[in-house]
C-alpha positions as CSV (number, residue, x, y, z in Angstrom):
1,M,135.7,87.4,31.4
2,T,137.7,84.7,29.6
3,K,137.4,81.0,30.4
4,K,139.8,78.3,29.2
5,V,138.4,74.9,30.1
6,V,141.1,72.4,31.1
7,A,139.1,69.4,32.1
8,S,135.4,68.5,32.3
9,N,133.5,65.7,33.8
10,R,130.7,64.9,31.4
11,R,129.8,61.7,33.2
12,A,128.8,63.7,36.3
13,R,125.7,65.1,34.6
14,F,124.7,61.6,33.6
15,D,125.3,60.0,37.0
16,Y,123.9,62.8,39.1
17,E,120.8,65.0,39.0
18,I,122.4,68.5,39.5
19,V,120.8,70.6,42.2
20,D,123.2,73.6,42.5
21,T,126.6,74.7,41.2
22,F,129.4,76.7,42.8
23,E,132.7,78.2,41.6
24,A,135.7,77.7,43.8
25,G,139.4,78.6,43.6
26,M,142.0,76.0,44.4
27,V,145.3,76.0,46.4
28,L,147.8,74.7,43.9
29,L,151.6,74.4,43.6
30,G,153.5,76.0,40.8
31,S,154.1,72.8,38.9
32,E,150.4,72.0,39.2
33,V,149.5,75.3,37.5
34,K,152.0,74.7,34.7
35,S,150.6,71.2,34.1
36,L,147.1,72.6,34.1
37,R,148.1,75.3,31.6
38,E,149.3,72.5,29.3
39,G,145.7,71.0,29.5
40,K,146.7,68.0,31.6
41,A,144.2,67.1,34.2
42,S,141.5,64.5,35.0
43,I,138.5,64.9,37.2
44,N,136.6,61.8,36.3
45,E,137.1,60.1,39.7
46,A,137.3,63.3,41.7
47,Y,134.9,64.4,44.5
48,A,134.9,67.1,47.2
49,S,134.4,66.6,50.9
50,E,134.1,68.8,53.9
51,K,136.7,68.4,56.7
52,H,136.9,70.7,59.8
53,G,135.0,73.6,58.1
54,E,137.0,73.4,54.9
55,L,136.3,71.9,51.5
56,W,138.9,69.6,49.9
57,L,139.1,68.2,46.4
58,E,140.1,64.5,46.5
59,S,141.3,62.2,43.7
60,M,141.8,64.9,41.1
61,N,144.7,63.8,38.9
62,I,147.1,66.5,37.7
63,P,150.2,64.7,36.2
64,P,153.6,66.1,37.2
65,Y,155.0,68.9,35.0
66,T,157.7,67.6,32.8
67,Y,160.2,70.4,33.5
68,A,159.6,70.7,37.2
69,R,162.6,70.6,39.6
70,E,162.9,67.7,42.0
71,G,160.0,65.7,40.6
72,G,157.2,68.3,40.9
73,H,154.2,67.3,42.9
74,E,152.1,64.3,43.9
75,P,149.5,63.8,41.2
76,T,146.4,62.9,43.3
77,R,147.0,64.9,46.5
78,P,144.0,66.5,48.2
79,R,143.7,70.2,47.2
80,K,142.0,72.8,49.4
81,L,139.1,74.7,47.8
82,L,138.7,78.4,48.3
83,L,135.1,79.6,49.1
84,H,133.5,82.1,51.4
85,K,132.7,80.7,54.9
86,R,128.9,81.1,54.4
87,E,129.1,79.1,51.2
88,I,131.0,76.3,52.9
89,T,128.5,76.1,55.7
90,R,125.6,76.1,53.2
91,I,127.2,73.3,51.2
92,G,128.0,71.4,54.3
93,E,124.4,71.6,55.6
94,K,123.0,70.4,52.2
95,L,125.5,67.5,52.1
96,R,124.4,66.3,55.6
97,E,120.7,67.0,55.4
98,Q,119.8,66.0,51.8
99,S,122.4,63.3,51.3
100,L,123.9,65.0,48.2
101,T,127.3,64.5,46.7
102,L,129.7,67.3,45.8
103,V,131.3,66.5,42.4
104,P,133.6,68.7,40.2
105,T,132.2,69.3,36.7
106,K,134.8,71.6,35.2
107,V,138.3,72.9,35.8
108,Y,139.2,76.1,34.0
109,F,141.1,79.3,34.1
110,S,139.2,82.5,34.7
111,N,141.2,85.7,34.3
112,G,144.4,83.7,34.8
113,R,143.3,81.9,38.0
114,A,142.5,78.2,38.2
115,K,138.9,77.5,39.2
116,V,136.8,74.5,39.6
117,E,133.0,74.3,39.1
118,L,131.4,72.1,41.8
119,A,128.0,70.7,41.6
120,L,125.7,69.4,44.3
121,G,124.1,66.3,42.9
122,K,121.7,63.6,43.9
123,G,122.7,60.2,42.5
124,K,120.5,58.9,39.8
125,R,119.1,55.3,39.9
126,T,119.6,53.0,36.9
127,I,116.0,53.6,35.8
128,D,116.6,57.3,35.6
129,K,119.8,56.8,33.6
130,R,117.9,54.7,31.1
131,E,115.2,57.4,30.8
132,T,118.0,60.0,30.2
133,K,119.6,57.8,27.5
134,K,116.2,57.2,25.8
135,R,115.4,61.0,25.8
136,R,118.7,61.8,24.3
137,Q,118.2,59.2,21.6
138,Q,114.8,60.6,20.8
139,E,116.1,64.1,20.5
140,R,118.9,62.9,18.1
141,E,116.3,61.2,15.9
142,M,114.1,64.3,15.9
143,D,117.1,66.4,14.8
144,R,117.9,63.9,12.0
145,A,114.4,64.0,10.8
146,M,114.3,67.8,10.8
147,R,117.5,67.9,8.8
148,R,116.2,65.4,6.3
149,G,113.0,67.4,6.0
150,R,114.9,70.6,5.1
151,R,116.6,69.0,2.1
């Protein structure tokens, strides 16, 4: 199985404590697929929400394809996500009960089909973010010390 990552949201792992992840397909227009294949997409401000038993990806920016006829598509339009019904109900229950947020972490092509990796996350507080930063800094310093020790 080949995966070609188009866009990733590294900030999501910093801002949210990831509880669970899901892979979903997207309903896209032809010009959107062409633009994604060029590697043009941004999911930094994107989020997913449940409406009437369906999941929708909001605020994902796919710039118009340069060579598209009649202007192409609207860059930030809501896009329907394709998941099994039981997955949608399970996600919906977790969103309501545990007050979690559904954020996209990656957009990629898997066997020629555009997919998005969604993560159920609980928002971190500022204190937690500071601890994460501190832990990363300590790990970096340890790695540097180990490299110096080998020389």
